[in-house]
DOVO-134668 format. One line per field, with one value per residue (C-alpha): x, y, z; residue number from 0. Coordinates in Angstrom, 3 decimals, decimal comma, always signed. Example, Ala and Ser with C-alpha at 12.3 -4.5 7.8 and 13.67 -1.06 7.14 Angstrom:
// DOVO-134668
x = c(+12,300 / +13,670)
y = c(-4,500 / -1,060)
z = c(+7,800 / +7,140)
num = c(0 / 1)
//
This chain:
// DOVO-134668
x = c(-5,346 / -5,947 / -5,498 / -1,823 / -1,120 / +0,220 / -1,213 / +0,249 / +2,426 / +5,508 / +4,986 / +7,456 / +5,891 / +7,870 / +6,711 / +9,719 / +8,052 / +6,460 / +4,707 / +1,182 / +1,771 / +2,901 / -0,422 / -2,264 / -0,791 / -1,915 / -5,449 / -4,104 / -1,437 / -3,973 / -6,353 / -3,644 / -2,510 / -6,034 / -7,303 / -4,167 / -2,639 / +0,445 / +3,848 / +4,686 / +8,048 / +8,241 / +11,015 / +11,004 / +13,433 / +15,538 / +13,665 / +10,402 / +11,672 / +10,540 / +7,151 / +6,577 / +7,526 / +4,283 / +2,263 / +1,328 / +0,747 / +4,435 / +6,855 / +10,176 / +11,165 / +14,027 / +15,733 / +16,389 / +19,410 / +18,414 / +20,852 / +23,961 / +23,001 / +26,460 / +28,047 / +25,385 / +24,110 / +25,830 / +24,348 / +20,939 / +20,992 / +22,048 / +19,206 / +16,710 / +17,672 / +17,717 / +14,225 / +12,522 / +9,017 / +5,957 / +4,889 / +6,718 / +4,373 / +5,675 / +3,260 / +5,561 / +5,577 / +8,862 / +11,995 / +13,958 / +11,239 / +10,838 / +14,591 / +14,274 / +11,517 / +13,793 / +16,645 / +14,365 / +14,174 / +10,735 / +8,564 / +5,723 / +6,393 / +3,280 / +3,314 / +0,601 / -1,721 / -0,046 / +3,450 / +5,681 / +9,310 / +9,221 / +8,884 / +6,099 / +8,710 / +10,237 / +7,050 / +5,419 / +2,059 / +0,398 / -2,577 / -5,500 / -5,999 / -4,856 / -7,619 / -6,662 / -10,281 / -10,350 / -8,551 / -4,946 / -6,013 / -8,365 / -5,595 / -3,329 / -6,223 / -6,087 / -3,617 / -6,208 / -8,662 / -5,969 / -5,248 / -8,919 / -9,674 / -12,689 / -12,091 / -13,717 / -13,977 / -10,384 / -8,702 / -5,552 / -3,868 / -1,318 / -0,435 / +1,462 / +2,613 / +0,078 / +0,707 / -1,049 / -1,471 / -2,734 / -3,541 / -7,180 / -9,673 / -10,440 / -6,980 / -6,586 / -3,500 / -2,518 / -0,311 / +0,144 / +2,959 / +3,663 / +6,423 / +4,318 / +3,660 / +0,439 / -0,931 / -0,178 / -2,802 / -1,171 / +0,143 / -1,782 / -5,063 / -4,119 / -3,385 / -6,870 / -8,415 / -6,370 / -7,470 / -11,111 / -11,078 / -9,454 / -12,133 / -15,164 / -14,162 / -11,419 / -9,104 / -5,491 / -3,631 / -0,782 / +1,568 / +3,198 / +5,464 / +9,015 / +12,161 / +11,962 / +8,621 / +9,928 / +10,243 / +6,589 / +5,317 / +7,465 / +5,880 / +2,406 / +2,995 / +3,733 / +0,865 / -1,834 / -0,856 / -2,732 / -2,642 / -0,321 / +1,997 / +4,617 / +6,011 / +7,026 / +10,277 / +10,415 / +8,808 / +9,816 / +7,233 / +6,269 / +5,927 / +3,840 / +1,493 / +1,177 / +0,451 / -2,179 / -4,034 / -4,624 / -6,221 / -9,924 / -9,426 / -6,628 / -6,666 / -4,162 / -3,096 / -2,664 / +0,321 / +1,670 / +0,518 / -3,003 / -3,036 / -1,475 / -4,212 / -6,917 / -5,283 / -5,392 / -9,061 / -8,862 / -11,334 / -9,503 / -10,429 / -8,305 / -7,647 / -7,043 / -5,524 / -3,632 / -4,491 / -7,691 / -9,217 / -10,944 / -7,483 / -5,447 / -7,876 / -8,120 / -9,663 / -12,933 / -16,361 / -15,790 / -13,416 / -14,256 / -12,662 / -12,507 / -11,655 / -12,509 / -14,926 / -15,130 / -11,384 / -11,057 / -7,438 / -8,100 / -6,882 / -3,727 / -1,496 / +1,434 / +3,930 / +3,897 / +0,914 / +0,626 / -1,444 / +1,037 / -1,596 / -2,549 / -6,176 / -7,490 / -5,924 / -5,621 / -9,326 / -10,474 / -12,369 / -11,198 / -14,768 / -15,489 / -12,707 / -13,729 / -17,377 / -16,484 / -14,134 / -16,811 / -19,263 / -16,741 / -15,888 / -19,531 / -19,075 / -15,335 / -14,188)
y = c(+25,221 / +22,428 / +24,872 / +25,266 / +21,558 / +20,626 / +17,761 / +14,393 / +15,926 / +14,337 / +13,930 / +12,944 / +11,313 / +11,100 / +8,500 / +6,956 / +4,746 / +2,956 / -0,079 / +0,954 / +4,598 / +3,574 / +1,824 / +4,883 / +6,896 / +4,501 / +5,886 / +9,418 / +8,186 / +6,161 / +9,108 / +11,417 / +8,800 / +8,296 / +11,882 / +13,612 / +10,829 / +11,518 / +9,863 / +9,137 / +8,437 / +7,470 / +7,961 / +5,383 / +3,719 / +0,951 / -1,725 / -0,801 / -0,484 / -3,951 / -3,360 / -0,043 / -1,733 / -3,717 / -0,502 / -0,290 / +3,476 / +4,076 / +4,524 / +4,656 / +3,895 / +5,868 / +4,307 / +6,561 / +5,024 / +5,836 / +3,463 / +4,507 / +7,922 / +9,516 / +6,782 / +6,760 / +10,328 / +11,406 / +8,534 / +9,185 / +12,878 / +12,094 / +9,590 / +11,985 / +14,870 / +12,827 / +14,064 / +17,424 / +17,292 / +19,422 / +18,631 / +17,243 / +15,797 / +15,003 / +12,569 / +12,046 / +15,497 / +15,196 / +17,337 / +14,617 / +14,080 / +17,838 / +18,078 / +15,357 / +17,432 / +20,486 / +18,547 / +17,243 / +19,211 / +20,735 / +23,756 / +23,445 / +21,382 / +20,417 / +19,003 / +17,267 / +18,894 / +16,877 / +18,263 / +18,639 / +19,226 / +22,550 / +20,757 / +23,123 / +25,881 / +23,999 / +23,619 / +25,911 / +24,978 / +22,654 / +20,606 / +21,490 / +22,342 / +19,927 / +17,538 / +14,414 / +13,319 / +11,087 / +8,169 / +8,561 / +7,601 / +10,595 / +12,868 / +11,994 / +12,550 / +16,234 / +16,743 / +15,530 / +18,125 / +20,797 / +20,142 / +20,622 / +17,000 / +14,990 / +12,506 / +9,246 / +5,995 / +5,171 / +2,341 / +0,485 / -0,335 / -3,032 / -6,232 / -9,003 / -12,196 / -15,010 / -17,805 / -21,170 / -22,581 / -26,130 / -26,086 / -26,793 / -23,940 / -21,751 / -20,204 / -17,658 / -15,517 / -14,402 / -11,316 / -11,067 / -8,532 / -4,864 / -2,548 / -1,236 / -3,388 / -1,418 / -2,690 / -6,354 / -8,774 / -11,565 / -14,566 / -16,832 / -15,259 / -15,751 / -19,393 / -19,820 / -18,225 / -20,494 / -23,643 / -22,531 / -21,769 / -25,106 / -26,884 / -24,905 / -24,099 / -26,613 / -23,682 / -23,736 / -21,072 / -19,101 / -17,137 / -14,052 / -11,297 / -9,991 / -11,837 / -10,118 / -11,843 / -15,370 / -16,325 / -15,377 / -17,122 / -20,189 / -20,630 / -20,037 / -22,676 / -25,313 / -24,323 / -24,108 / -27,443 / -29,044 / -27,316 / -24,369 / -22,906 / -20,689 / -18,234 / -15,579 / -13,962 / -16,191 / -13,929 / -10,732 / -7,946 / -8,893 / -12,560 / -11,530 / -9,636 / -12,697 / -14,880 / -12,560 / -12,640 / -16,359 / -15,901 / -16,129 / -13,982 / -12,038 / -11,563 / -8,942 / -6,180 / -2,610 / -3,030 / -2,728 / -6,212 / -5,242 / -2,438 / -4,691 / -7,288 / -4,642 / -3,253 / -6,643 / -7,026 / -9,614 / -9,337 / -8,133 / -8,640 / -6,103 / -6,053 / -2,531 / -1,310 / +1,980 / +3,350 / +4,562 / +2,488 / +5,624 / +6,880 / +3,772 / +0,889 / -1,299 / +0,906 / -0,294 / -1,590 / -5,351 / -5,245 / -5,456 / -4,041 / -5,634 / -3,192 / -3,008 / -0,224 / +1,476 / +1,962 / +5,703 / +5,967 / +4,284 / +5,276 / +6,652 / +6,652 / +5,682 / +2,869 / +2,438 / +1,745 / +4,463 / +2,185 / -0,705 / -3,390 / -3,118 / -3,461 / -2,495 / -5,658 / -8,103 / -7,797 / -8,327 / -11,660 / -14,408 / -15,360 / -11,933 / -12,432 / -16,015 / -15,036 / -12,200 / -14,457 / -17,116 / -14,508 / -13,171 / -16,631 / -17,110 / -14,521 / -14,892 / -15,842)
z = c(-14,898 / -17,435 / -20,344 / -19,464 / -19,838 / -23,272 / -25,267 / -24,182 / -21,448 / -19,940 / -16,198 / -13,488 / -10,427 / -7,195 / -4,684 / -2,974 / -0,353 / +1,436 / -0,027 / +0,939 / -0,006 / -3,481 / -4,049 / -2,704 / -5,588 / -8,330 / -8,950 / -9,427 / -11,833 / -13,814 / -14,019 / -15,368 / -17,861 / -19,174 / -19,154 / -20,418 / -22,529 / -20,471 / -20,606 / -16,972 / -15,355 / -11,669 / -9,098 / -6,314 / -3,935 / -5,408 / -3,445 / -5,216 / -8,798 / -9,916 / -8,327 / -10,123 / -13,394 / -12,958 / -13,335 / -17,046 / -16,833 / -16,096 / -18,972 / -17,100 / -13,499 / -11,955 / -8,932 / -5,941 / -4,116 / -0,544 / +1,174 / -0,760 / -2,053 / -1,712 / -3,804 / -6,506 / -6,447 / -9,673 / -11,670 / -10,127 / -11,030 / -14,601 / -14,941 / -13,372 / -15,636 / -18,830 / -19,685 / -19,387 / -17,897 / -18,330 / -14,758 / -11,746 / -9,115 / -5,648 / -3,991 / -0,967 / +0,558 / +2,428 / +2,173 / +0,354 / -2,242 / -2,739 / -3,350 / -5,992 / -7,596 / -7,620 / -9,226 / -11,972 / -15,209 / -15,469 / -15,083 / -12,595 / -9,457 / -7,528 / -4,011 / -1,969 / +0,542 / +3,309 / +2,581 / +5,647 / +6,718 / +4,842 / +1,504 / +0,417 / +0,061 / -2,860 / -4,911 / -7,442 / -5,932 / -3,433 / -4,639 / -2,426 / +1,260 / +3,942 / +4,974 / +6,920 / +7,504 / +4,413 / +2,862 / +1,699 / -1,841 / -1,928 / -0,654 / -3,565 / -5,989 / -5,027 / -7,868 / -10,382 / -9,080 / -9,064 / -12,732 / -13,540 / -14,326 / -13,231 / -10,408 / -11,423 / -9,501 / -8,501 / -10,399 / -9,356 / -12,657 / -11,829 / -13,674 / -11,906 / -13,627 / -13,461 / -10,973 / -10,981 / -7,486 / -7,031 / -3,311 / -2,374 / -2,159 / -0,396 / -0,203 / +2,569 / +3,087 / +6,580 / +6,859 / +10,638 / +10,978 / +10,427 / +11,572 / +14,465 / +17,502 / +17,992 / +14,669 / +15,285 / +16,560 / +18,536 / +16,569 / +18,946 / +17,785 / +14,149 / +14,957 / +16,418 / +13,321 / +11,061 / +12,853 / +12,808 / +9,090 / +8,313 / +10,335 / +9,112 / +5,522 / +4,676 / +4,006 / +2,903 / +4,881 / +3,295 / +5,548 / +4,026 / +5,248 / +5,172 / +6,192 / +9,601 / +10,182 / +9,625 / +13,325 / +13,942 / +10,816 / +11,463 / +14,884 / +13,434 / +10,763 / +13,405 / +15,667 / +12,983 / +11,421 / +8,554 / +5,173 / +5,754 / +3,113 / +4,737 / +2,166 / +4,674 / +3,540 / +0,464 / -2,139 / -3,879 / -3,919 / -7,467 / -6,482 / -3,488 / -5,796 / -8,019 / -4,992 / -3,532 / -6,858 / -6,245 / -2,827 / -2,039 / +1,062 / +2,731 / +6,513 / +7,568 / +9,884 / +8,605 / +6,287 / +2,755 / +1,665 / +2,771 / +0,196 / -2,413 / -1,921 / -2,248 / -5,395 / -7,147 / -6,280 / -3,514 / -0,611 / +2,474 / +6,118 / +7,984 / +11,732 / +13,046 / +16,276 / +16,556 / +13,121 / +11,461 / +8,633 / +7,344 / +6,389 / +5,690 / +5,414 / +2,298 / -0,388 / -1,868 / -0,921 / -0,798 / +2,185 / +5,882 / +9,011 / +12,449 / +15,238 / +18,919 / +19,790 / +23,154 / +23,659 / +24,183 / +23,047 / +19,688 / +17,150 / +18,757 / +15,638 / +17,834 / +17,513 / +21,306 / +23,523 / +26,170 / +28,423 / +27,958 / +27,432 / +23,728 / +24,812 / +21,373 / +19,943 / +22,818 / +23,668 / +20,085 / +20,014 / +17,673 / +16,850 / +15,366 / +12,836 / +12,082 / +11,598 / +9,240 / +7,277 / +6,848 / +5,583 / +3,088 / +1,801 / +0,747 / -1,998 / -2,657 / -6,146)
num = c(0 / 1 / 2 / 3 / 4 / 5 / 6 / 7 / 8 / 9 / 10 / 11 / 12 / 13 / 14 / 15 / 16 / 17 / 18 / 19 / 20 / 21 / 22 / 23 / 24 / 25 / 26 / 27 / 28 / 29 / 30 / 31 / 32 / 33 / 34 / 35 / 36 / 37 / 38 / 39 / 40 / 41 / 42 / 43 / 44 / 45 / 46 / 47 / 48 / 49 / 50 / 51 / 52 / 53 / 54 / 55 / 56 / 57 / 58 / 59 / 60 / 61 / 62 / 63 / 64 / 65 / 66 / 67 / 68 / 69 / 70 / 71 / 72 / 73 / 74 / 75 / 76 / 77 / 78 / 79 / 80 / 81 / 82 / 83 / 84 / 85 / 86 / 87 / 88 / 89 / 90 / 91 / 92 / 93 / 94 / 95 / 96 / 97 / 98 / 99 / 100 / 101 / 102 / 103 / 104 / 105 / 106 / 107 / 108 / 109 / 110 / 111 / 112 / 113 / 114 / 115 / 116 / 117 / 118 / 119 / 120 / 121 / 122 / 123 / 124 / 125 / 126 / 127 / 128 / 129 / 130 / 131 / 132 / 133 / 134 / 135 / 136 / 137 / 138 / 139 / 140 / 141 / 142 / 143 / 144 / 145 / 146 / 147 / 148 / 149 / 150 / 151 / 152 / 153 / 154 / 155 / 156 / 157 / 158 / 159 / 160 / 161 / 162 / 163 / 164 / 165 / 166 / 167 / 168 / 169 / 170 / 171 / 172 / 173 / 174 / 175 / 176 / 177 / 178 / 179 / 180 / 181 / 182 / 183 / 184 / 185 / 186 / 187 / 188 / 189 / 190 / 191 / 192 / 193 / 194 / 195 / 196 / 197 / 198 / 199 / 200 / 201 / 202 / 203 / 204 / 205 / 206 / 207 / 208 / 209 / 210 / 211 / 212 / 213 / 214 / 215 / 216 / 217 / 218 / 219 / 220 / 221 / 222 / 223 / 224 / 225 / 226 / 227 / 228 / 229 / 230 / 231 / 232 / 233 / 234 / 235 / 236 / 237 / 238 / 239 / 240 / 241 / 242 / 243 / 244 / 245 / 246 / 247 / 248 / 249 / 250 / 251 / 252 / 253 / 254 / 255 / 256 / 257 / 258 / 259 / 260 / 261 / 262 / 263 / 264 / 265 / 266 / 267 / 268 / 269 / 270 / 271 / 272 / 273 / 274 / 275 / 276 / 277 / 278 / 279 / 280 / 281 / 282 / 283 / 284 / 285 / 286 / 287 / 288 / 289 / 290 / 291 / 292 / 293 / 294 / 295 / 296 / 297 / 298 / 299 / 300 / 301 / 302 / 303 / 304 / 305 / 306 / 307 / 308 / 309 / 310 / 311 / 312 / 313 / 314 / 315 / 316 / 317 / 318 / 319 / 320 / 321 / 322 / 323 / 324 / 325 / 326 / 327 / 328 / 329 / 330 / 331 / 332)
//
């Protein structure tokens, strides 16, 4: 397969969303950039354009106007078709992303093994057999194998602007919210962890999240007390990346900021409920997972708890999280 790839090929990558999934695609993009000396353009939703511009391997970012597509479709198509590509790689695997791949000017269109919604009918090929018993990062790397390239240790090539924080060390970021109720540990438990880490480690706690999370983080700020910096809803994605770089530890639920923190090399302590850390946990060896064992329905991969008590999260002891955090702080830099 590799013999059919021209020298220094032009590649179009399509990964529209979401935040965590975009970071999952980074190692594959970096590998193709390095091994093929490729020029890579990336199509993503408008809300992620500034973020993708922080990926040095990407030459041009093309905004997909999801919210007002009918109004801006003509401009989008013109921008998309400005270049002709040797390869078009759809890392999303949905019908809308496959349609973007078809609109793009190029020869071979390759989709992911996890393609659904009939998107595989629009590709020239699918990269590898479907295998969900592995991490999402490894799934996306199927395209590297398909193209006959060696899969090396995954690298997340991202550069955020430097930020100089002056708050006392250690600095610990809390990201307590996700879009799924079944991923979210209770705010009250996070408050207990925050108080314990202030008392035992003298920590400064940073609260991060989206604007929708502000009521939760506002209440947590008051209840933790002491040195708390509440930046929930106050940072762009790029600013969030810069902030996370300054942390000694990130304690989080399964969410996009969790993957961002792992990508910038920060140690992550991740609390898991409905989802499986083997598939969507923070990628790398320095991170730790806290999850409750012995709950038969876990992981359920559902946004609603069928037993209506969220036992996998509500029964997770605070002290387990505090103990793991203290251990991680011993080696944090």
